[in-house]
Every structure is written in C-alpha cells, then in structure tokens.
N, C-alpha and C positions, 0 to 999 in steps of 0.2 A: 504494500500500500504506500503510495507516495502522496505527500501533501505538504504544502507550505503553510505556515501560520499566517493565514490571510483572513483576518476577522474584521468585520465592520460592525460596530455597535449600533444597533437600531433601537429606536423607541417604538415599541409595538403596542397598539391600543386595540382592545377588543372591538369587534364590529358593532359599533353603536355611535350615536351622535356625540361629537366632542362636547363635553360639559365638565362641570366641576366634579362629576361622579366618575369620569373616565380616569383610569389609573395607568400611568406609564410603566412599562415593564422592560427591564434591561435584557438584552439578548445579543448574541453574536451570530452573524450570518457567515457561514463557513463552508469550505469544501474539504471533504475528507476522502482522499483517493478519487474514485469516480462517482462519489455521492455529494450532494449539496443539501444544506438545510440550515436549521436554526438551533443553536445550543443555548439553553437556559441554565441558570443556577436555581436550585430548588428553593432557596431563601427568597427569590424574587417572584415566585409563583404561589398561587393558592395550593392547598394540600391536594394530593392525588384525588382525582374525581372529575366530575362534570365541569366544574369551574376551571380547573387546570386544562382540561381538554379544549374548552372553548377558547382559551387564550392561544393555544398552539394552532388550532384550526384557523383562527383569525389571522395569525401571523403568516401562515403559509398560503391561505386563501385559495384552497382547491375549489374547482367548479367543474361543471359538466363539459365545458368547452375545452378544458385542458390548458387554458391560457393563464389561469391563476392571476388575473389582472389585479384583483383586490388582495394581494399578498406577495410574498417573496418566493413562493414555491414555483413549481413547474407542472408540466403535464404528464410526467412519467414518474414511476416510483422512486427512481434514483434522485429526484429533485424535490420529493415530498417527504423529507425526513426531519426528525427533531430529536433532540437529546436533552435530558435533564441531568445535570451533574449535582450530586449531593454528597455530604460527608458520609464516610463509610459506615455501613450497618454491620459489617463483619470485621473482625480483627485481621490484620495482615493486608488490608487493601488501602489504597490511597483515596478512592472515591467509589460511590455507587454510580453506575451508568444506566439510566433509565432510557431505553431507546423506544421511540414512537415512530411507527410507519403509518403515515397518513394516506388515505385513499382519495381518489378524485371526487368521491361522493361525500367526503368530509368525515369519514369514520377513522378511528385510530386503533391500531393493533399494538398493544404493549407487550405481547408475549414473545415476540421474535427478537432477533439480534442483527447487528450489522457491523462487520469488521471495518469497512471503509469509514463509516461515520464515528466509530470508536476512536479513530485517530484524531478527529476534530474535538471530541469530548475530552480526550487526554490532553490536548493543547490548552484547553480552558482550565482543566484541573491543574496543569503545570503552572499556568499563570497565577493560580491561587495558592501556589506553594505546596502542592500535593505530590510533586515528583521526587523521586529518589535520585540524587545526582551521582553519576559514576566518575571514576578517576579519569576516563578518556574524554570527558566533556559531554557525554551523552546523558540522558536521563530516562528513568523507567517509571511509568505510571501503571500500577496494578489496579485494574478495574473489576468491580463485581457487576456483571451484566444481569440485572434483576429479572428481566423478562424471560430470558432463557435459563436463568439459574446457573450461569457459567462464570468462571474466572478467566480474565484476559490480562495480558501484559502488553503495553505499548511502549516501544523504545523510541525516544525522540533523539535525533542525531545531534552530534556536536556541530557547532557553527561552521566548521571547516569541512564538513562531510561533502563529498562530491555529489552533484545533482544527478538525478535520473529522470527519464521520461516514461510516462505510461500512456497506453492507447486511450484515446478519447479526451485527453486533457492537453490543453495548449501549454507549451513551454516545459521547463524542467524545474525540479525542486529537490532538496535533500530527502531521502527516503525515510519513512517511518515504518518500523517493523511491528506487526500485530501478531501476537501468539495466543493460541487458545490452550487452556488446560481442559481437555475434553471430559474429564470426570467420568460419569456413568453412562454417557451417551455411546451407543454402539455405532460404529462407522456405517454398517449396513443395517438400518433399522428393521428391515424385513427378514434379514438373515440370508438373503439371496443376492448373488452378484448380478443377476439379470432377472427382471420381472417377467412374469408369464401372463398370458391372457389379454394383453393390451392390443388394441387394433386401431388402425388408421384407415377408415373406410373399409375396404374388403381385404386388407392385407395386415399381417401381424406387425407389431412395432416393438422393437427391442429397446429397453430402457433400464437404467441403473439408478437406484435411489441411495444417496449417501447422506449422512447426517453430519453437518458441519456446525458444531457447537449449538445444537438445538434447532438448526434451520435445515429442513429436508431440501436437498437439491436433486432434481431429476435430470439425468444426463441422457441425451438422445443424440444419435448421429444425425447430422443435418440432412444427409442424403435420404435417410429413411423417413424423415419428416417432410419430404418434398421440398427441401430447401437446399440452397447451394452453400450457405454459410457466410456469404458476403452481402446479404440483403441489407437494405436500409431498414431502420427500426420500424417504420410504418408497414413495410411489406412483411417483415418477419412477424410482427404482432398479429397480422391478419391471417397468418397461416393456420390451417386446420389442426396442426399438430398440437396446439395448445389444449384442445379438448381432451386429447389422450393424456397429456401431461397432467391436467387437472384430475383426471380419473386415477392416475397412478399415485398422485400425492395426497389426494383428499383424505385418506384414512390417517395421515401422519401429520398434517399441518393445514392451517387456514391460509397460509401465504407461501405456497411453493415457489421455487425459482427454477428456471430452465437454464 
C-alpha cells in the first residue's frame, strides 16, 4: 500500500440549514493506497449510532447519480470510505480503527475492513502521537480493526525512504506497509481451493474464495467471466459475472470483493 500524508482538514456540517444549531466537525480528507475518504477522530463525533452515521453520510454525500455533489465522496466504493480513529480499547494497540464502507444509497457497513484506508487512519493516529518510533526513522502504528475483529500493523516510512508508484494513482510517494495478524480466520473459509456448482449462464464458473482479515475475496479468471481483464471500470461493472460472484460470496459476507 502506498500513500503520502496528504490531509486537508475540512469543516463538515450535517445536511441541514446552516444555523446556530449546526455543529462543525473536524475531519481529514485523505487517500490511502487506492482508496479515498474521510478520517475522523472519535472525540469529534457523536457516540457510535445513528447520529454518528448521519455525520459520515453527510460528509461523503453519496447519491443515486454516483456524483456525490453534496459531499467529498465519489461514485465507487473505493471513494466512499470513512474511518474513525479512537484511543485503544485493547492493550498493546496504538488506536482503534473503526472502518465504515458507505454505499451509494447512503447505508454504512461497519463490519468489514480495508487495508488501503488503514494507512490513512494510521497517519492520523501518528499525528496524534500514537506511533511507535523505530531506530531507522520509520514508525509503527498497531491498529485494532473493530469491524473485522483483527489486529493490523502499519509501518510508516522514514522521511528519506525512496518513493514508489502504484497503479491507479498519479505520481509517487514513500510506501506504507500494512500487515495483518490473521488470528482465527481460515484462509479458505469454505475449506475448498475451488468452489463447485457456480454457473455463468449455461457454463460452469471456477472461483476461489479467500478470507483476507475478515473480508471474503472471490477470485475469478477474467476469461471465464467473459472479460479480457483490461476493461474500463464501467464495462467491467456491467459484466454478468458479478451475479455469480454474489452467489459465491453471499453465505460469507455482505460486501464481497472481486
């Protein structure tokens, strides 16, 4: 995961008429790897629940058009992310990482995890003095990902670390390393290296389901899904293979990834 500490502090107001009742909320608009979203500090938000969800949805502004004009989010899942950084609830951790995946319909899934956006959350935690400094100039932020119930470590590079490039992101930046402590999650949640019984139209479809820190990932060969592998996002999203992917992942997660 590659990311530069690029945070713009925004004053985010819930979607209502500006008045003496409106409350300004501190937030950081950040990119983490190939994800983009807003990072909040728990102390700046209402307690977990509907009021907190409303602030996050108002900040990102998802809508049915996918333009998110009334917010800083975007039209795809990788640009509709939020994180809440809180003091650690468990010993041995620098901070709690509450990840929120927002849908275009305005719903929020708090049960999943995102390694890309964990790098953004770790940078905010480091700004707040939660990082463990290493002798080589790097720093480590150990996060408890509450939604997935997983431990993560994010290593922030030293200032003189050579930059790298990642696909889909303009320019270069020093790399951040995100590591998972997989705990009790089985790599193959179904126990099978290849799923059986999946079909795409009138032909069988081979797929593998792997569990990455609580996030089921469905791996399908592009050619078997009727794709080349180099399609534009709009073309790939419209492909029929998604129905088969949903069928494969449905028993294991509410938010599968292909």
